C-alpha positions, 0 to 999 in steps of 0.5 A: 277346666272346661274345654274351649268351644267352637263358638269361643274359637270363632269369636277369637278368630273374629276378634283377630280378623282371621278367616277360618274354615269349619274344619279349622275351628275344630282343629284350633279348639283342640289345640287351644284346649291343650295349650290352656291345660298346659298353662293351668298345670304351670299355674298349679306349681307351688312356688311361694319360696321361689323368687321371680327371675327373668333368666335361668342363669345369672347374666354379667354385663360384658360391655367395656367402660366408655373411653374417649379416644381421638377420631377422624376429622371431617376432612379425614373421613371425607378424604376417601369418599368418591363424591362429596357435597356440602361436607357430606358423603354424596351417594346415588339416589336409589328410590324414586320420588314416588316411594 
């Protein structure tokens, strides 16, 4: 696999709208080359008999079953509110109109 060139790194930087210096082009070219070599090595692994997986360990759903239970009425919920308006909690404004 050929090493990634400075021109290719500069092109990627332009596409990504990144401002990079000449020194960074050299640094990134070396770093990207190492990354691409590592990805190529992973691709060389013979894995025809290994099924695809999303997790390395089996996952179990730990959610409980949905159970309908009684809850507070609107009046009970609003009973402890410091301020109520139109059957809703009234809270102080924290943002300006311009926000």
